[in-house]
C-alpha positions as CSV (number, residue, x, y, z in Angstrom):
1,M,101.4,-62.1,213.6
2,R,99.8,-63.1,210.3
3,Y,102.1,-66.2,210.2
4,L,101.0,-67.2,213.7
5,V,97.3,-66.9,212.8
6,I,97.8,-69.1,209.7
7,Q,99.7,-71.7,211.7
8,M,97.0,-71.8,214.4
9,E,94.3,-72.1,211.7
10,N,96.2,-75.0,210.1
11,L,96.5,-76.7,213.5
12,L,92.8,-76.3,214.1
13,F,92.0,-77.8,210.7
14,L,94.4,-80.7,211.4
15,A,92.6,-81.4,214.7
16,L,89.1,-81.1,213.1
17,G,90.2,-83.5,210.3
18,F,91.5,-86.0,212.8
19,I,88.4,-85.9,214.9
20,A,86.1,-86.1,211.9
21,G,87.9,-89.1,210.4
22,W,88.1,-90.9,213.6
23,F,84.4,-90.3,214.3
24,V,83.3,-91.5,210.9
25,V,85.4,-94.7,210.8
26,T,85.0,-95.8,214.4
27,I,81.6,-94.6,215.5
28,A,79.4,-93.8,212.5
29,S,80.5,-96.6,210.1
30,P,79.4,-99.6,212.2
31,R,75.9,-98.2,212.1
32,F,75.8,-98.5,208.3
33,V,74.6,-102.0,207.2
34,I,75.2,-103.0,203.6
35,A,73.6,-106.4,202.7
36,S,75.5,-109.1,204.7
37,F,78.9,-107.4,204.7
38,P,80.6,-107.5,208.1
39,T,80.9,-104.2,209.8
40,W,84.7,-104.1,209.6
41,L,84.6,-104.3,205.8
42,V,82.2,-101.4,205.6
43,S,84.4,-99.4,208.0
44,V,87.5,-100.1,206.0
45,A,85.7,-99.1,202.8
46,I,84.7,-95.8,204.4
47,A,88.3,-95.3,205.6
48,T,89.5,-95.8,202.0
49,A,87.1,-93.2,200.8
50,L,88.2,-90.8,203.5
51,L,91.8,-91.4,202.5
52,A,90.9,-90.5,198.9
53,L,89.1,-87.4,200.1
54,G,91.9,-86.3,202.4
55,G,94.4,-86.8,199.6
56,R,92.3,-84.7,197.3
57,L,92.2,-81.9,199.9
58,V,96.0,-82.1,200.5
59,F,97.0,-82.1,196.8
60,D,94.3,-79.6,195.8
61,G,95.8,-77.1,198.2
62,T,92.6,-76.0,199.8
63,F,92.3,-77.5,203.3
64,Q,95.7,-79.2,203.6
65,G,95.5,-79.5,207.4
66,F,92.0,-81.0,207.3
67,G,93.1,-83.4,204.6
68,I,96.2,-84.5,206.5
69,G,94.0,-85.0,209.7
70,L,91.5,-87.1,207.7
71,M,94.2,-89.3,206.2
72,A,96.0,-89.9,209.4
73,S,92.9,-90.7,211.5
74,S,91.2,-92.9,208.9
75,F,94.4,-94.8,208.2
76,S,95.1,-95.4,211.9
77,S,91.6,-96.3,212.9
78,A,91.2,-98.7,209.9
79,T,94.6,-100.3,210.9
80,L,93.4,-100.8,214.5
81,L,90.1,-102.1,213.2
82,V,91.7,-104.7,210.9
83,Y,94.1,-105.6,213.7
84,E,91.1,-106.4,216.0
85,V,89.6,-108.6,213.3
86,V,92.8,-110.5,212.6
87,R,93.7,-110.9,216.2
């Protein structure tokens, strides 16, 4: 039973990390204006910071599920954002 609770907790943290990363990169970051930088550049910079934070959480061993969710969502949303700019 304890193993099941730990796995459910990890899945919850994974989902929360994914939601938090996606929200920050796609919704919150275009609202940040830094000088005359385009919004996609600011979003990619924030996604890079989230990748570093997620990696820190994964390799530190504290909130591994949350860190994996942050890394996956920020990488995928930044990839889609750059794809929209290039296209």
